[in-house]
N, C-alpha and C positions, 0 to 999 in steps of 0.2 A: 138130772140138769147137767148142766157143763158152765164151768168159766175158766176162761183164758187172757190173761193179763199181759203186756207189755213186759213190764218191771215184777219183781219178784216180789216185793216187798206187799205190793197188791195183793196178791195172792198168799201170801200167806194171813193175810186179814181175813181174805174173803174166805179163805178154805177152812177159817177155822168152824167147828161144828159139823162139818158138810161127810155125810159120812162114806168116805170115800174107801177105797182099796178093794178087795179080791170079788165082791160081792156086785162089784161096779153100777152102785147106784149115784155115783158120781162122779164126773170127772173134773179137775182142776190145775192147770198149769199153767208158765209160762215163758213168752218168747225168751227171756236171758236166758231163763233155767230149763231148756226144751230139753237139749242133749244128756238132762242127769235126771230127768222127771222114773218113778216107778209105781207098780200099778197098787201100792201098800198104800206109799203119803200121796199119790199125784191123781189115782183113777185108771193110768194108763202109765204103761211102759215106754219108756223112747219116745218122746216126742216128737223130737226134729225125724228120728228114723221113719218113723209112723205118716208122719206128711211128705216126705221124702224132700225136706227143702234146710238147708245149712242154719244153725241158728245165729242171727243177724246181729251187729254190731247194736249198741245200747244207744249211740249215739247213730240213729240211722232211718230211714225212712218203713224202710224194710224187717225195724221190728215190730213195727203195727198191721205190715202186710203179713208177717205170718202170723198174725192176731186172726183176720179176717180168714186169712185162708183156711185155717185150724176151723175155723164158726162154720165154713163151707164144707168141707168133706166131715166133720159131726154131723153134718143137718142128711149128707148124703149117707150116713153108713148108720150111726146109732140113732139119732132122731132123737134129741132128749127133747120133754116137754118145753125146757126151758133155758135158752145161751146168753151167757153172758160172754161178751165181748166189749174191751178196755184197752185203750189204745193209748200210746205214746203224744205230747205234746212238743219233741222236736221240732217238728216240721215249722211247727207257727209260731214257737221261741226263734227258729232262724229266718222263717219269710211270711213275708205279707201277704194279702194275699192280692190275687192278678197277677204275685209273680210266677213264672216258668213252672219253678220249683213248688209253689202251690196248687199251681194246677193241678201238676200232674199227679200228684195228692191223692187232690178227688179226684182225679179218672180213676185212680189204682178204689179208691175208696168206691166209689157210683157202682163198677165193673162187678164187688164183691157183694154190694147191695142189691144190686138186680140177680145176682144171683141166688142169694137167699129166698128173694122175693119169690123168685121161679120156683124153689123146693117148696114153696108152700109158708113159707115165714112168714108171720107178721112181723115187720121189720119196725122199732122206734127206735130212736135216735136222739140224744140230746148230748149234754157236754160237762163238763164241772165247775168250768168260766168260760170267758172270753183270753184275748190276748191284744196287748197293742205296744206300740212304739214306746220308747223309753226315753228317748235322746231330745235333746235340745238342734237348732234348724240345720246345725254343721252337722249332725250326727251322732256326735258325743253325747253318752250317757249322764244321767241328771240322776245325782246320789244323795242323798242325804247319808249322812255316815253318825247313826243316832248313837253307838256306844260310843263313840270320838266324843261328841258332844255330850253326851252323860257325863263320862267321863273327868271332863273339865270341868262340870256345872258343878256335883257334888262327890268327885274324888273318883280314881280308878277303881276301877273294878267293883264300885260300890251298890252300881246299877250292873241287872244283865240284860242285855236284847235279845230277846226270840225270834229267829226268821222260818217261819213255814215253809216256805219254799224253800228250805236247805234239805237235799237226799245227797247219798255219794255222787252224782250225774251233775257235775255244776257249769261246765264247758259250755255248755248254750248259751246262759243264762246269770254264770256268777256268784251262783245263789244268791241273787238281786230283787225282790219282788215288791211287793208296794204293801203289803200289811207288816204286821212286827208287834209283840206284846212287848210291856218293859216288866220286869221286876227290878222294886226299888227297895233298899234297904228300909227295915222298921224305922217307924218313927219319919219320913221320908213325907216330906209335900206335898199331897199327889196334887192337890185342886192347883198349885202352885206348878208344877212341873205337866201339869196338861194344859195350863197356859199359857206356856211358854213356848212347848211342842207345838200348838198351834198357830203362832206365831213366826213357826217358820216357813221361809222361800219351799216351793212344792210339796208343801202340806194340806190334806184337802180337809180330814175326822181326824179328831184327837180326843177319848173319853174315857174315863176312871170304868174301871171293872163291871162293878154294875150297870153302865147304862151300857158298856160293850155286850156283856152279854146277853141283857133286855134287848134289844135293837138286831143281836144277830144270833142270838141264840147261841149262844157258846157254852162251855161246860164251867163253870166260877171256879174248879177247881182244877182247871189248867191252863189259866190265862193268870196273865201276870197283873199289880196294878193298874197298869196302863196299858189300853189298845191304842194303837196310832198307823194313819193309813194315807200314802199318800196319794198326790194327783194324778191323772190318767197319765202325764207323760213324764214322771216321777217314780222313781224309788226307794228302797230303803236298808240299810246296809248299816252292818256293826262297825266295826273297825276297817276304814280304809285298808291296811294291813292284810286283812285277814281274806278279801276276795281280788280272787286272779281275777282279771279279765282278760287277759294273755289269749286266750281260746276264741272270744268272739271277734270274728272276722266279719260279721257283719252289723249292723245297727242292729241295741240295744231292743229286746222281745222280751218283753214277761209280761204280770198279771199278780192280785190282789188285792187288785183297788175297787171301788164303788163301780168305776164305768168298764169295768170285766164281769159284772155280776150277773146282767143279759144274757141270756145263752139260748137258741132254739132247742125246739122240742117236735120231731117230727115225726109221724106214724104212718106207715104205707098204707092204713086201709080206716075206715070211714069211723068214727067214734059217736054214735047217734046215741049213747046215754051223757055224754058226757055236757053240761052246761057252756055255751058259750063265753060267757064271758068269766070260768071258775080259775080264779086267781092259781096259777102252776106253778110250781118251782121243780128244779132238774128231779130230784127225788120223786116226783109223781108220776113217772115215765111208769114206773113199776103197775102202781095202781091203772095208769090209761091204759096201758097196752094189755094186762091181765083181765078188765073188768070193765071195759069200755070200747071193744074194738067189736064191728060186726062183724 
């Protein structure tokens, strides 16, 4: 088995429990840290040198191209039974479909996918989420600064807003997405808070913890008292002072809302044993590719 991710944070999660090391039973590395790989930790020494490519910037289309190039070389050499390739959504955050930059990115993808197909691989393609513009008609970001509102309603710092989109690399989206969970202080009026948040312009759905976890299949121990989801063209922030939008040189695009739930699921070969009306979600790609391909 081989796993190649764009960012190292995902590599650390997916590599947990894999039999890596000198026996060579698995390979797991990221584009981001490809210059630092070792056989003991990643199953491969010096992945960047092995591939013959420099380590790309995290803020680049090349970070994802590195993943595809590695996948092709793995199929040309080791030919693992299963290769998992995970890219970054940097280009999709920066460039809308149909722009020159987006078209160039998908041409690059098509080329590598064609090479994988020619090598005999079954190619199964899906995404973790969609992407939409989060601006008004003039291209200005539309943001609900939830922490600021709650501080004003119930007191500074008494509630805590968590944005799951946040990671160390936020220049292209300012750590703004359409999903947030809110931890309220003990004894807080959860139903009243839900009602008040629901009335905000730009908010699409607000639920208490139990309702949100049932609807979205979320773990209760990791959710706050309230879950908030903004509309297609809005995002949610914490405090306005905590979000640096100076790096946004194009109109804000992001994800996390109901409007970004629908994603493609494509397979390069027929799937005769799969029911035509089967209700599929993105994680079903494994079952489809491994158990239903002709």
